[in-house]
N, C-alpha and C positions, 0 to 999 in steps of 0.2 A: 518305457519299461524301467522299473526301478532296479537298482543294482545293490549288491551286498555291501555292507559297511567295509571300508578300506582302512588302511593305516593312516588316514588323513591326507592321502594324495588329493590334490585339488581336483574337483569334478567339473569345474567350469574354466574355460580358457581365461587367461589373464586379461583383465580389462572388460570382461562381460559382467552382466548383472545376474547372479544366480537366483533363480526363482522357483526351483523345484525343491521339495522337502528332501529329496535324495542328496542334494548338494550340501546339506548340513549334517550328513550322517558320518559317523566314524565308529571304529571298534574301540571300546574302552575295557581294559582288563578289570574285572569286577573287584579285584582287591584294591583298586585305587579309589573306590567309592568310600569316602570317609564315614565311618559309623559313629565316631565320637569326636568331639572337638580336640584341638591341641591342648596340652596341659595348661598353657597360658595363652590368652587371646592373641597377643602380639608376637608369640613365638611361632606362629604359622609362617609359611613361606610366602614370599612375594615375588612373582615373576615380573620384572620390569620389561614390559613389552612395547615401550615407546619407540624402539628402534630395532633393527636387525643387525647382528644377532642380539637376542635378549640377554638380560643379566639376571642371574639367580640371586635373590636377596632374602632377607628376613623382614617380616612386616614392620618391625620396629624401626627399620631403616627409612620408612616413608618420609618423616620430616626432613631428612637431608635431601630428598629428591624434589622438594617444593621450594618456592621462593616467597619472601615477604610480600604481602599483598595478594597472594593467591587466596581463593575462597573455596573451602570445603563445604559442600551442602549434603546434609544427612537426612535420611528419612526417620523421623522420630516416632513412628507408629509402634504400638506395643502389641505383642502377640497375646491373644487371649487363649484360655484353656478350652478350646472350641470343640474338642471331641468328647461326646457324651454317649453313654451306653444305657440301654433300657429294654423294655419289651412291650409288645402290644397287649391289649386285654386278653387275647387268646393265648398269650404266653410266648409268641414268636419273638425271638431276639432281634434287636435293631441297634444301629449306630447312627448318631447324628454328627454332622460336621457343620457347625454354625458358620455361615458365610458372612452374615452381617446382622447387626441389631438395628432395627428401623427406629425412626424418631418416636413412634407411638409405643415402643417397647416390644412389638412383635419381632420375631426372628425369622430369618431366611436361612434354610439349611439344606444340605445334601442329606439324603437318607439311604442307608444301606440296610435292606430288609428283603426277605424272601418274596413277600407280596405287599405292594404299596397300600397303605391304609387310605380309607376314604375320608372326605371332610367330616369333621365332627368326632372322629376317633380320638380318644384320650389315651395318650401314651404314658406308660409308667417308667419314670426315669430314675437312674442311679439307685437301683434296688439294693437293699441290705442283704445280709446272709439269709434272711427269712423271706426274701422277695418283696418286702415292703418298700415302695418307692419313696425317695427323698422329695420328689416334686413331680408334677405332671406337665405334659405338653399337649395341647389340643391342636389337632391338624385343622387348619383353616382352608387349605386348598393348595393348588400349585401356584408358584410364583411365575408371573408372566414372562419374565426375562429368562435367558439361558435355555430357550426352547422347552420350557416346562420341566427342566431337570431338577429344579429346586422346589422346596415346600415352604409355605408360610405357616408358622406355628405361634401359639401363644403359651408362654410358660406361666406357671402358677405363682411366680414371684419374679423379682428383678433378674433379668437374664445374666447380667454381669456378675452379680453376687452368686448366683447358682453355678455359673461356670467356674468361678474362682474356687468354690467349695467342692464341687463334684466333677469338674471337667478334667480332661487330660491334655497335655501338650500335643498339638497337632503336628507331630513329626512328619516329614515328607515320606512318601511311599517307599523310597529306596533305603530308608533307615529301618533296619530290620528288628530292632529291639523295642520293647515297650518303654514308654517314657518313664524317666527316673527324676530324682531330685536334681541331678546334674543337668538334665535337659531343661528343667524348669528354670535353672539359673543361666545356662549357657546358650539356649535357643532364644535369646533375648539380648538386645543391645543394652549397653550401660546407660544410654540416654533415652530409652523408650519412655514416652510420656502419655501418648494418647491411645487407649485400648481400642482394638478393632481389627487387627490383622490375624489371619489364620496361617500365615507363613512369615518367617522372619526376613527382613531385608539383610540377607546373609553377608554381603560385603562389609557391612558395618559391625559384624560380630568380632572382627579382628581388633577393634579399637579398645584400648584400656586407658586408665587415667594417666599412665606414664606417657603414652603416645600423644594423648591430648595435650598434656603439659608441654611436651617437646614441640608440638606444632604451635602452641601459643608463644613459646619462647622464640620460635623461628619467625614469628610475625605473620603466620598463616591465620586467616580469619575463618570463622565458623558461622554457618546458618543452617536452618532446618526447614524441611517441608514435611507434610504428612500425606502418605498414601497408604490406605489400608489394604494390604496385600490379600488377595482372595485365593481360594483354592484353585481357581482357573489358571494360576501361574504354572500348574503342573499339567494342564490340559494338553493332550497331544495334538499335533497338527495332523488332521485326518485327510487332507486334500493334497494332491501332488503339486498343483500350482499354488504356491503359498499366498498368492494375491487373493485367493478365494477364502482364505482362513479369516474367521471373525473372532476378535479378541473378546474376552469377558470384560465387563465393566468394573471399574474400581473407583472408589471415592478418594479425592485428593483435596488438599488445601495448601496454599502458599501464603504465609503471613506477611503483613506489610513490611516488617523489619527485614525479611529475606529479600523482598523486592528492592528495598533500599540498599542492602548489601550487594546485590547483583549489579545495581546501577553504579555504585561506588567502585566496585571491582573493574567494571568496564572503563570508567573514567580514568582510573589510575593505571590501566594497562595490565592488571592482574589476570590470572586465568581462573576459570570456573571448573572445579573438580567435583563431579557428581560421585557420591559414594553409593554405588549400586545401580542396577537397571531400573529399579522403581523410582529412584530420584531422577534419572535421565528422562523417564517417561513423564514424570510430573512436570519438570521444567520445560520440556519440549511441548507438552500439551498446553501449557500456559502460553508459550510462544506462538503456537499455532492458532489458538482461539482467543487469547486475551483474557480468559477466565481464570481467576485465582482460586476458585473453589467449584467443585462439581464432579461429574462422572467422566472418566476417560476410558476409551477403548482404543487408544492410539496403538497402532501396530507398526513397528519400525522394522523395515527390511532394507536390503541394499538398494541404493538409489535415493533414500531419504536424505533430506537436507537439514542438518542440525543448525539451530540458531543460537543456542545458549551454551552448551557444554563443550569444553575444550579437552578435558581429561576425565577419565573415569576409573574407578576401582571396581572390580567385579570378581566374583568367584568363577570357577570353571563349570560350565553348564552341560545339561543333558544333550545327547545327539538329537538332531531333528526337532529341536525345541525353538520356540519363539525367542528365547533369550540368546541362543546361538545366532539367530538371524539379526537380533539387535546389535550384538557386539561386532558382528561382521559388517553391518552397515556403518558402525562407528569407526572402526579402525582399519577396515578394508578386508575383504573376504580372504584373499590369498595370504595376507599377513596373519590374520587370526588362525587360519588353518595351520600355518607353519608354527605358530606359537603353541597350539594344541599338540602338534606333533612333538615339539620340544618338551612340553610338560609331561606327556606320557613317557617319553624316553627318560626323563629325569625323575620319574616317579612322584610327581606332584599328587596331592590328594584332591579329589573332585567333589563337587556339589556342595550342599549347604554347610557341612562341617569341614569342608576342605580348605585349600589354600586360595590365595588371591592373586590378582593380576592388575597391573597398572597399564592403561592404554591411553594413547593420544589420538585425537580425531584425525582421520586421514583427510588430505586435501579434497575439497568438494568441487 
């Protein structure tokens, strides 16, 4: 039987492996869900949770917490303006959320509409004040992955160009305002290079040029991977036994220079710090498969054995989410729950535009 959310009292005895979705539930005051970013990226708060008790810091303190020879690994994916509005030939309104652009130029998208259109239907997208569409999208059929929840479509022109011109920033569902120019700038990392994500790697949103310069001066090395974050990152866990949950697929790539940096860091005794859960999943997917490019559906829950990552920076995540499970697997379930209890008591800001936390891998 599931239980109501608590104030983060541990729901599993110390030393056990929590495997029900209820174990990752907690009550979050809604006013702690950040609706806008901090005025400056590095002015957000940083909970140093490598030990207990944790230390309350500011994100710009991060360089002082690392050592020369440590390696920060970032996800350099770029968020695309993946939310598009339009209507069916009958006039019914619809919304597309582009999940990915395929190699042949077709797109795979979620569709929010009263009645799903049949293959061959031509959708009228981004209509002007007179109802004239800026472009069309032809429905080709259901996409076989994701249990048929996605559609394959063909746009009338280059998808990236059309999204850049007519799309909207795909803000997470818990951000309640329509996207603005501020969101276009701030829901994107300063080192985003490869377009394809429909959600930002939010732990990296806190880095600005001053922090990067201080890290360089400290002798901390940098490397990057690419994982195009999909909308499935917000997919709820609908099974009680989390081992039965199936992750969505996301595409990743690890360049040769990053592999060299990882090897050099290991040889020199440095630590690998992953910036965000997407970077953790990318590095650990490579460690588990040996593949430097491809699709990953790696699901990290308590009991997982990490092979690459020593430290991680992450934001505060939704209750009952796969990301809560990942950080609990990394730093220890009881420790993470205690950190969340502290963060709520100290009024940290949660989720994508919220504050950050520095974690150390628990003994395995």
